[in-house]
N, C-alpha and C positions, 0 to 999 in steps of 0.2 A: 593097622592103623588104630591109634588110641582115640577114644571118644572123650572129649572134654565135657565135664558136667556144666550144665547151664547155671549161670549166676542168679541168685535170688534178686528180687527187686531192691532190697536194702543195699546189697553189695554193688549192684549196677549203679545206683544213685551215688554211692560213695566214690566209686571209681570215675564216674562221669563228671562229678562236681569237685573241683579241687578245694582245698581248705580255704577258709576266709582270708588268711594272710596271703596266700598265693594268688587268689582271685583278685584281691584288692590291688596287687601289683600290676596285674594285666588289664584291669578295667579302669584304673585311675589314670589321669593324664600324666605323662612323664614329667618329672621335675625339670624345670628350666632354670637357668641362672637368672639372677635379677636383671631386668631390662633397663634399669636406670642408666641413662647415658652419662658417660663421664665427660663433662665439659669443664675446661679450666677457664672460668670467668675472669680470673685475675689477669689473663693475657689480653682481655678486651679493653678498648679505650674507655675513658670516663664518659665520653659522649654516647657510646653504644650502651653502656650500663644505665645511664640516665634515660635513654630512649626506651630501653626494656622496662625500666621502672614506670615510665609514663604510660606506655602502651598497656601494660598489665595492671596499672593502678595499684602498685605495691604501697603498703602503709609503712613508709620509712620517714625518719625525721627530715626536716626541711633541707638541711645542707649536710647530707651524709658523707662520710669519707669513702674512699674507694673500697676499703676493706669491709665497711658496713654494707655497701651496695653489693659487693661480691657475695657476702654471706646471705643476705636476704634474697638475692636473685637465685643463688644455688638452692636454697630451701624451697623457693617457689617452683623452680624448674623441676626439682626432684618430686614434688608433690603432684605435678600435672599428670592426669591419667592419659593413657594413649590407647585409642581404639585402632588396633592394627588393621582390621578390615577396612574401616573408613579411610585410614591413611593410605593404604594401598590403592583403594578405589579412586581417591582424589589424585594420587600420583599418576595412575594410568590415564585418567581423564585429561590431566594437564599435559601429559606427554603427547596425547593424540590431538589435542586442540590448541597447542601453544601458539600456532600461527593464525588461529582464528579468534575472533572476539565473540565468545559465547558465555552464557551462564551455565553452570553445571546443572545436571538434572536435579529436580527438587528432592528426589528420593535420597540423595546424598546428605541432605540437611535434616532429615527426619531423625528424631531421637527417641 
């Protein structure tokens, strides 16, 4: 039976810790595709587009054309941040309580 020599502390550390490029691959979050939703606003009615503009208080000229509304709404929609955890929590809450009239817990509204 052959006896293997013990590794020194420098070799042990080098063997235990991978190089920086390899460790950054394993410790960093995996890359995800962009989460921007693809919505074709041009298929929506003028009434829906005007309502979106009104609800979100978009700064668009007084009588915009449909193309102008679509462009400004698409830019606004793409710029909106999405908190995935909050969205899932609200969805689960609403699915459980859709038949009851309740306010969601206040912790869902904390920012």
